[in-house]
C-alpha positions, 0 to 999 in steps of 0.5 A: 883835528880830534882823534877818532874816539875809538883810538882813545887812550883808555889808560887815562882812566888809571889811578893817578894817586889822588886822595880817594876822598876828594870830592869833584866840584860840579862847577870845576868840572863843568868849566873844564868840559866847556873849555875842552869842547866836550858836549856833555856837561858835568851832571850829564857826565856823572849820570852817564857814568853811574848807569854805565857802571851799573850795567857794564862795570869797568867796561862801561867806565872805559866807554864812558870816558870815550863818550864824554870826550869824543868831540875833544882833541886828546892832544890838547892840554885842556882835554888833559885837565878834563881827563884828570877830573873825569878820572878822579870822578870815576875813581870816586863813583866806582868806589862809592858804588862797589863798596856800597857807601852811603855817601854816593850822590849825584854830582849837582851844583852847590846848595847856594846856587839858584833853585832853577839851575840846580833843578836843570842840573838834576834833569840833565843828571837823569838824562845822562843816566838814562842815556847810559842804560841804552849805551851798552849792549843788552842781552835778553836777560838784561832787557827783561830785568830793566823792563821789570819792577823795580827798575822799570819804575825807576827808569820811568821816574827818572824820565819824569825828573828830566822834565823837572823845572822850577816855576816862577810862581812856586813857593821857594821853601816848597820847591826846595823841599821838592828838590831835596826829595828828588835828589835823595830819591835819585841817590837811593835809586841808583844804588838800588839799580847797581845792586839789582844788576850785579849779576850782569857785571863780571865778578872782577868789576866788584873788586877793581878800583881802577881801570887800566 
């Protein structure tokens, strides 16, 4: 029986000594999440993380791990594999956002994967991101900020991207160009949102590279 998510060991998000420059492979995390019984896929999980970090910083990271692995058994060895990969993803994403690094990018399938699968993953990424925005408690000031430009436009655009798909009759080159443009938009928009919401996060979040 899975342990209640409210009693999850938050220490799983602590630094475990991995190279901070290690990139998490989308398909590796996707498979690990599937094997351990998580209901979130890799792209959704990363989108969820990015928005929870933007809104709540480290506290959002703690809730993120609980949320992604809520339906898994923490005692299961496969769940341990997921925790390790998710911890590495947290460390990398947190570092990229807090240090304003330009190498931040949504976690998506490799370029040589099918166009339809990559488009679906991008849609899932945006679904996760939007879900994270509503997962945290919002005060009136935060609600007003999210409802104002430019954040309201970003939210609207991401909602549109969740409906993204590649049509059978679409030109391959045009579809690829459109996909690349959307990924770049999401990449920049997330960093902009993180900057815009800085005042709603505690100062300690900006200097903390791990969660204990």
